[in-house]
N, C-alpha and C positions, 0 to 999 in steps of 0.2 A: 384514325385508321378505319373505323367502321364506315364513316361517311365517305371516305375516299374509295374503299372497295365497292360500296353500293353505287357510287357515281360511275365507276368504271363499268360495273355490271349493266346498269340501265343505259349507259352510253352505247355499249355493245348491242343491246337489244334495239335501241333507237336506230343505229346504223344498219342493222339487219332489216328493220322495217323500211327504212328509206330505200335500201337496195331492192326490197320486194316491190315497192311502188314504182321504182325506175324500171324494173323488169316488166311490170305490167304495161307501162307506157311504151317501152321499146317494142312490144308485140302489137301495138296498134298500127294498122295499115297506114302508110304515109308518114309515120312519125319520123322517119329518117330524113325527111325534107325539112322538118322543123328543128331538129337537133342533130348535130354530127356525132352519132353514137360511135364509139370505138369499134374496131373489127371484132366480131363475135361477142358483142356486149352481153347478149342474153346469157351465154355460158360464163363470161367473166362475172357478171352480176350475180349469177346463181352461186358461183364459188364463194364470193364475198358474203352473200346472204347466209350460206350454210356455215362458213367458218365463224362469222360473228355470232350467229344464233346458237351454234352447237359447240364451238370450241372456246372462243373468248369469253362468252357469257358464263359457261359452266365453270371455267377455271377462275374467273373473277369471283363467282359465287363460292367456290372452294376456298379462295383466299379470305373471303368474308367469314366463312364458317370457322376457319382456323383462328382468326382473331377473336371470334365470339367464345371459343373454347379456352383461350389463354386468360389466366387470372389478371395479367398485366402485360404490357408490351415492353419486353426487356431491351429492345434494340430499335429505337425509332429510325436511326440512319438506315438500317437494313430494310425496314418497312418502306421508307421513301425510295430506296433503290429499286425494290420490287415493283412498287406502284409506277415509278417512272419507266421501268422497262416494259411493263404491260402497255402503258400509254404510247410509247414510241413504237412498239410492235404493231399496235393497231393502225397507226399511220402507214407503216411499211406494208401491211396487209391490204390496205385500202387503195393505195396508189396504183398498183397494176390493173385494177378494175377499170380505170379511166384512161388507160394508155393502149397503144397498139402493139406493145411488146409482149412476147411470150405467149405460148399456147395454153389456153385454159383446158384442164382435164377434169372431167366429172368422174373421178375415181371414187372408190368407197372410203368412208370414214372422214378423211380430211381431203376434200377436193382441192386442187391447187392450180396456180398459174405458173407456168415454167419460166419464171423471171427471177433473177437474183434477189431483188428487194422482197419478194413474197417469201422465198425460203429464209431470208434473213429475219423477216418478221416472225415466222414460225419458231425459228431458233431462239430469238430474243424472248418471245413469249414463254417458251419452255424454260429457259434459264431464269427468267424473272420469277416464275412460280416456284422454281426449285429452292430459292432462298427461304421463303416462309415455311415451305414443307420440311426442309432440313432442320430449321430452327425448331419447328413443332416436334419433330421426331426426337431431336436431341433433348428437348425439355421433357418429353414423355419418358425417355429412357432414364432420365435423372429424377423421375417422379416429382417434377415441379408442376404437373398438371393433375387436377383431381381425377381419380380413377372412376370415371363415369362411362356408361355406354356411348354417350355422345362423343366424348374424347377418344375412346377406343375405336369407334367407327372412323373417325377422322384420321387416327394413326394408321389404321388399315388402308385408308385412302391414300395417305402419304406414301406408304410402302409400295402400293400399287402404282402410283405415279412414277416412282423411281424405276420400277420394272418396265413401265411403258417407255420411258426415256431410253433405257438401256436397249430395249428392242428396236427403237427407231435408230439408235446409233449403230447397232449391229447390222441392220438392214442397209443403212447408208454406206457402211464400210464394205459390205459384200457387193453392193451395186457399183461402187466406184470403179472406173470413171465414166460410166454410161451417161449419155446425154439425157437430160430431163424429157420425159414424154409420158403418155398415158400409162404405158406398161411400167415405166420406171416408178411413177407415183403410186400406182396400184401395189407394186411390190414393196415400196418404201413404207407405206402407211398401213399395210394389211395387218402385220403382226402387232405393232404397237397400237394401232387403232382398235383392234379387238380387245387388247388389254385395258385401254382407256374406258371401255364400256363397263368394266368392273369398278373403275373409279366413279363413273357416273352413277352407278347403283349405290355405291358407298355414300356419295353426296345425297342421293335421294333418301336413304335410310337415316342418315344423320339429320337431315331436315325434318323427317317424320318425328324423330326423337325430340328435337328442339321444339316442335309444335306440340307434341304430347306433354312435355314439361311445362310449356306455356299454359296449356289447358288445365293441367293439374294445379298450377300455381294460383288459379282463381277459385279453386275449391275451398269451402269453409275449412278453417284450421281444425285438424283432428279428424276430418272426414276421410281423407285419403292422403297418402304420401307417395312420392315417386318410388321409393323402395318397395312399397306394398303393391303398387300397380304395375310397374314395369319390371318384367322378368329379366334381370341383368344377365343371368347365365345364357338365356336364349339369344339375347342381343349380342353378347360376346361371341357366341357360336356363329351368328350371322356374319359378323366381321371376319371371323376366321375362315368361313367358307368363301367369302369374296377374295381374301388374300390367297388362299390355296388355289382358287380358280385362275387368278392372274399369274400365280407362280407356275401353274401347269402350262399356261399360254407361253410364258417366257421359256420354259423347257422345250416346248415344241419349236419355238423360234431358233433356239440354239442347236437343236438336233437336225432340223431339215434345211435343205438348201433354200435360199430366199426365193428362187423361181421354180421350185419343184411343185408339181401338181398336188403332191401329198400334203404340202403345207397349206394350200388353199382348203383342202378337204378337212384337215385336222382342225383348223381354226373355225370352219363352218360348224363343226360338231361342238366346239367349245361354247357356243352360245347357250347350250342347255345348262351349263354350269352357272349361268347368271340367275336362274329362276329360284333356287332354294332359299337364298338369303332374303330377298324381299317377301317371299311367301311366309317365311318364318317371322320376320319382323312385323309384317302386317297382321299376322295372327296374334302376336304378343300384344300389339297396340290395341287391336280390336277387343281382345279379352279384357284388357285393363280399362279402356275408355268407354266402351258401350254401357257398362253399369253406371259410370259417372254421368253419362248423357241421359240415361233414364232417370237418375235421381234428380238431375237439374236440367230439364228440357230446354231452358234458355241457352245452354251451352251450344246447342246445335245451330244457333244463329250467330255465334261468334266467328269472326273471320278465320281465326286459327283452326277451329274445329272444321269449318267448311272447307278450307284449303286442304287439310289433312284428308278428310273423307273423299273429296273429289279427286285428289291426287291418287289415292289408292285405287279408286274406281277407274279413272282414265288410264292409269298405268296397267291395270289388269286387262282392260279392253285391248290395249296395244299388245300386251303379252300373249293374249289368246289369239289375236289375229296373226301373230308371228308364227303360229303353228302351221299356217297354210301358205306361206310365201314360197315363191320359187325364183325370185330375183329378176324376172322378166317383165312383170306387169305391176300395176299400181297397188297390188296387195302388199308389196314390200314397203313403199312409203306409208301405206296405211298403218303398218306395224310400227315403224319407228316414229311416226308422228304421234301415235298414241303413247308410246313409252316416254318420248321426249316431253309431250304435253303433261304427263304425270309428274315428271321431274320438275318442270317449270311451275306447276301449281304448288308443289311443296316449297320451292324457293320463293315464290310470290308470298306465300304465307309467312315464311321466315323474314323476308324483307319488311312486310307490313306489320307483322305482329310481334317480332322479336328484335330485329336489328334496329329498326327506326326508334322504338322506345328506348333501347339500350344506348342509342346515340343521342338521346334527348330530343328526338324529332317525332314523337308519337302522333300519327294522324288521328283526328277526332271524328271525321265523317264516317262512322261505322257502316251506314247504309251504302255509301259509295264503295267501300272496301268489299262488302258482300256482293254488290252488283258486278264489280270487275272480276271477282273470282268466279261467280256463276257464268258470266259471259265467256270467259276464257275456257273454263272447264267444259261447259256444254258445247261451245263451238268446236273445240278440239275433238270431242267425242263424235259429233256429227260429221266433221270433216274426215276423220279417220274411217268411219263407217262408209261414207260416200266413196272414198278411194278404194276401199275393199270391195264394195259393190261393183264399181267400174272395172276393177282388175279381174273380177270373176267373169266379166264379159270380154276380157282380152285387151283392155286399155293399156297401152304400152307405158313402161316406165321411162323417164328422162326424155320425153318428147312433148311437144306442145303444138297447138293449132292444127293446121292441116296435116302436119307430119305424123299426127297420131293415127290417121287413117281410120277413124271411128265409123263403124257401120251399124253395130248393134244399138238399139234404143236403150237397152239397159246400161251400156257403158256411158252413154251421154247423160242419162238421168243420174247415174252415180257421180259423175263429175259436176253436174249442177248442184247436187247435194253437198259435195265437197266444197264448192265455191261458196255456198250459203253458210256452211259451218265455218269456213275460213274467215268470212266477213265478220261473223259474230265473235270469233276468237280474236281477230285483230282489234275489234272495238274494246274488248277486255284488256288486251295487251297495251293499247294506247292509254287507256285509263290508268293502268298500273304504272307505266313510265311517267305519266304526268303527275300522278300522286306522289311517287317517290322523289321525282325531280323537284316538285314544289316543296316537299317537306325538307329536302336537303338545302334548298336555296333560301328558305325563310330563317329568320333569326328567332331565338326563343326556344324553350324546352318542350313546349307542346304546340303543335300546329294543326 
């Protein structure tokens, strides 16, 4: 099950990367004469890129974390159904990108293509993940899962996932039978999309905890223990804060009309409820791990420690940049590329340092692991700062090429910096995908 969830995760990232390359090729002048691009392929490709890199990847990683937290897999048939559902949903989500059917809409959170296979793919993806989530929550309620901060954070994430699905269902029922359009998709995904951000933060903190436990596991026996270093009470509070924030979002969704302006404003304010939990968790982990790193300096060169440290740093950069966004310029993508980059770094660390060894596929090339983490982390930080710089000079969001209408030199320099950082990050991402794929495809317990 670990290998299967990892395979789905890296496949989603690989598809997102392929779409990014095709997007770049589609913008080359004259490329339409070499390849018959579908109508509005740039928008279609952008939808697929975001959905695979932000939705499918995160949910596949969530499925992996749930398996890691289970002492054993009590229902292999259920696991196979969930994995099959995610696999089929990925095909359904990809097909509309290469057809001329349906209008692509670059709405917030989950951009969409107004085509039945695309909506069916989203519904199947949601239903497939629901199976392991319900199984995990039921096992937690029956106390069949150890009472650890890692498991509790995942349980909070599972409850948040149920709230998000309920919000999507409520919005769909309220909008029925309106024809799919930008306004339809914006209203459909606005409430549940906001709630899913609490799940993403729960995934982030769960990955931080897993990496911290990995680091502490290599400490000399008797020097430190998890219970001594990790403040369980504070981490439980972080999980509770995330659940209460998501519950508040669901209450907003129930109370306000799906198309009311007050709904947009209330959810925009809800973003501030995301901050306390990661701040608390980062403080707990820093207080526990920094003394261990000072006692054993070689730990700082371990992939798990590096991924954890860079994840906290890049996520913090994205969070700080979010204080200055207005939704109209590239300061907004600067913010979410930073926080997404922080989550990705934590998950990269879990895949490389926790999940692959647990699946009997531990990679040995430590220097290569360190290199890809540094490349991705530094690249994402540079790219986010470049976008923020360009946005300060008015570079518009969701525009490309001549459509940006760039006049200020500062905006152009910022976008050049963004491109440079993105190139570095892509190199790290490609190395990560190749490393995980090679480990999963080879036979033997250590590769």
